[in-house]
C-alpha positions as CSV (number, residue, x, y, z in Angstrom):
1,M,21.6,5.6,10.7
2,N,19.4,8.3,8.8
3,F,16.8,7.8,6.5
4,E,18.5,7.0,3.4
5,Q,21.5,5.0,4.5
6,R,18.3,2.4,6.1
7,K,16.1,2.6,2.9
8,T,19.8,1.3,0.9
9,R,20.0,-1.0,3.6
10,A,16.5,-2.3,3.1
11,M,16.8,-2.5,-0.8
12,E,19.9,-4.0,-0.7
13,L,18.4,-7.1,1.6
14,L,15.5,-7.0,-0.6
15,Q,17.3,-7.3,-4.0
16,A,19.3,-10.3,-2.3
17,T,16.1,-11.7,-1.9
18,G,15.3,-12.0,-5.4
19,M,12.1,-10.8,-5.7
20,M,11.4,-8.5,-8.7
21,R,12.2,-4.6,-7.4
22,S,8.4,-3.4,-8.5
23,H,7.3,-6.0,-5.9
24,Y,9.5,-4.4,-3.1
25,A,9.5,-0.8,-4.1
26,P,6.2,-0.5,-5.5
27,P,5.0,2.5,-7.3
28,L,3.3,4.2,-5.3
29,I,6.1,3.7,-2.7
30,R,8.3,5.4,-5.5
31,L,6.5,8.3,-6.4
32,L,6.4,9.0,-1.8
33,W,10.1,9.0,-2.0
34,K,10.3,11.7,-5.2
35,A,8.0,13.8,-3.6
36,G,10.4,13.7,0.1
37,V,8.0,11.6,1.8
38,Q,9.9,9.4,4.5
39,I,8.2,6.2,4.2
40,A,9.7,2.5,4.9
41,P,9.6,0.1,1.9
42,P,6.2,-2.1,2.4
43,H,7.8,-5.1,3.9
44,F,9.1,-2.9,6.6
45,Q,6.2,-1.3,7.4
46,S,3.6,-2.7,10.4
47,F,0.5,-4.6,9.2
48,L,-1.7,-1.9,10.3
49,S,0.5,0.9,8.1
50,T,0.8,-1.0,4.9
51,A,-3.1,-1.8,5.3
52,L,-4.0,1.7,5.6
53,L,-1.9,2.8,2.8
54,T,-3.0,0.6,0.3
55,G,-6.2,0.4,1.2
56,G,-6.9,4.1,1.4
57,W,-5.6,4.9,-1.6
58,F,-7.1,1.7,-3.5
59,G,-10.6,3.1,-1.6
60,L,-10.2,6.7,-2.8
61,F,-9.2,5.5,-6.5
62,M,-12.4,2.9,-6.4
63,G,-14.1,5.5,-5.2
64,V,-13.5,8.2,-8.2
65,F,-13.7,5.4,-10.3
66,L,-17.5,5.0,-9.1
67,G,-18.5,7.9,-9.3
68,V,-16.8,8.9,-12.8
69,F,-18.1,6.2,-14.7
70,G,-21.5,5.9,-12.6
71,W,-22.1,2.7,-12.3
72,F,-25.4,3.4,-9.8
73,Q,-27.5,5.6,-12.8
74,G,-30.3,3.9,-11.5
75,A,-30.5,5.5,-8.4
76,A,-31.3,8.4,-6.9
77,P,-28.0,10.7,-6.6
78,L,-27.7,10.8,-2.8
79,Q,-28.3,7.2,-2.9
80,A,-25.8,6.5,-5.6
81,A,-23.0,8.2,-4.0
82,L,-24.0,6.8,-1.1
83,I,-23.6,2.8,-2.6
84,A,-20.5,4.0,-4.4
85,M,-18.8,5.2,-1.3
86,A,-19.7,2.0,0.8
87,A,-18.3,-0.1,-2.3
88,A,-15.3,2.0,-2.4
89,C,-14.5,1.5,1.5
90,V,-15.3,-1.9,1.1
91,A,-12.8,-2.5,-1.5
92,G,-10.2,-1.0,0.0
93,L,-10.4,-2.8,3.1
94,L,-10.4,-5.9,1.7
95,F,-7.5,-4.7,-0.5
96,G,-5.6,-3.4,2.0
97,L,-6.0,-6.3,4.3
98,A,-4.7,-8.9,1.5
99,L,-1.7,-6.2,0.6
100,A,-0.8,-6.2,4.2
101,S,-1.2,-10.1,4.3
102,F,1.0,-10.9,1.9
103,Y,3.8,-8.0,2.7
104,A,3.6,-9.8,6.3
105,H,4.0,-13.3,4.9
106,D,7.1,-12.4,2.6
107,R,8.7,-10.3,5.4
108,R,8.2,-13.7,7.7
109,K,9.3,-15.9,4.6
110,H,12.7,-14.0,3.7
111,Q,13.0,-13.3,7.7
112,L,13.9,-9.4,7.4
113,P,14.7,-7.5,10.1
114,D,12.7,-4.4,11.7
115,W,13.2,-1.3,10.0
116,S,14.6,0.0,13.6
117,T,17.2,-2.7,13.6
118,L,18.7,-1.5,10.2
119,G,22.1,-1.0,10.2
């Protein structure tokens, strides 16, 4: 079974649970699909890959946000950059772990199969 067939089957299963589409196919995932990236919906990804993907993107944008708005203007430039990077990494880590836990809970709650067994 190819990726598109698995994705279609996964979307059918997720839609049948009654979840909102933005919950089981979030904007980041849909953007990656449009870019041609073959990535499983979050409910079918491993805990680690979900945590890394969501935490990485969140941390990246948090770092840019902190850098652009210069929250640490009172500190020396290098010190401010290090503080902003550390804050973004911690925020990304926490966000990634929280979202991965959320998707793992939903996967168990709705008794969804593994990505490899779809089809």
